[in-house]
N, C-alpha and C positions, 0 to 999 in steps of 0.2 A: 606372928600369928599365934594365938592361944590354941590349946588343944580343944577340939570339939568333942564333948562326951559321946561315947558310943561310935566314934568314927576312927577308922584307921588313918594313918598319915596321908595315904593316897586319896582316900575319900574326902578328907578335909581339904587337900589341895584342889581336888576336883570341884568341891563345893565353893571354895574361894574363887576358882577359875570361872565358875558359872556366874558369880557376882560380877567379876570383871567383864565378862561377855555382855551381860544385860545392863550394867550401870552406864548411863549416858556420859558420865564424866570420867569414867575409867576407860575401859576398852571401847564401849559404845558400839560393839560389833553388831548388835541387834538392829542398829539403824540401817544396815545394808545387807545383813545376812539373816537367814532363817535357821532355826533349830526347833525340831519337833512342832512345827506349825506356827511358831511365834517369831515375828520379825518381819523384815522387808525382803522383797524379791530382787532388790537392786544388785546383790552379789550372789555368789554361789550358795546353795542350800548346804548347810554343814551338818545336817541331822545324822549322817552316817560317815562323816569324814574319818573317824577312827578306824573304820572297817576297811577303808580303801587307801589311806595314806599313812605313812610312817610319822612318828613324832618329829623326826628331823625335817621331813617335808613341811609339816605344819609350822614348825619354828621358822624355817626358811621363808615360807609364805608370809609370815607376820613381819619378818625383818626386811625382806626384799620382795614386796608384792608383785613387782613387774617381771620377776624372773620366770615364772611359770603361769602365764595367763591362759586359762582354757579358751579354746576358740569361741565358745558361746559368750564369753565375757570380754572379747576384744572390744575396745572402745573407739568411738568416732567423735570428731568435732563436726557438728552439723550446723549449717546455716540455711535458713528457709527464706522464701520470697518475702515474708513479712518482716525480715531483718533480725529475727531471733537467732541467736547462736547458743548451742547447747552441747554439752559433752554427755554422751549416752552410749549404751550398747543395744544392739538390735535383738529384739525378742523373736520377731517373725515377720514374714512377708505374706500378704494376702492380696492378690491381684496387683493393683497399683498403689497399695497402702503398706507402709512399713510401720511396725510397732516397735518403739524404743522404750528403754527405761533410763531416766535421767539420774543425776547424782543425788537427787532427793528421794529416790526410790519409787517415784511415780512413773507409770507408763503413759505414753502419749503416741498418737498416730500422726503420721505425716504422709501425704500423698507424694509419690515419686516426683511428679512435676513441680512440686513446691520446694524441693531440695535444690538449692543453688550451689552448695558446696558440701561435700562429704569427704572428710579427711580421716583415714585410719590412723589411730594413735598406737605407737609401739609400747605403751605403758598401761598398767592397770589403773582402773578408776579409784582403787584404794591407794590413797596417797602414801608415799614413802614417809617413814617416821611416825606412823600412827601409834606405835607402841612405845615411842620415846618418852611419853609421860608416865609409863608404867615402870615399876621397880622390876629388878630381875626376878624376884619371888613372884610377883603378879604375872609376869610373862610365863614363868614355869608353871604356875597354877592354871593359867589359861590353856597352855598346851596340854596339861593333864586333863582338863575338862574336855577339850576337843578330842583328845585321844580316846576318851571314854565313850564317845558317840559312835555306836555301832549298830 
């Protein structure tokens, strides 16, 4: 990485980490996460992650996403009476309707009586190995960017 004029090394790493976060072929994090109002609600909002989590926690979450899944993001395999099977996490319950978010980041409603099978999954919907395509420097820069979100 070349030096960016007017930036400290930390600022340059954070800027590069931002590129990794938003680039669909690098991290692609924005496809499932939001930062500062941009992105998808499929995963946790990371706008203030640097204020609440340590850099070690952030790195661990990237490398082992199923290790610390917040209760709100526990996932389920759902099968409905129309034969559709989906992996999703539950956003809310209103009367006899549950609202879920699927792996595509889109929310959908399901009436309780239409659910034929609901299986809790002990893993994150963020697949293991998401950062495998990134270099060590890109992972470091991504952590630096997320650490800066306060």
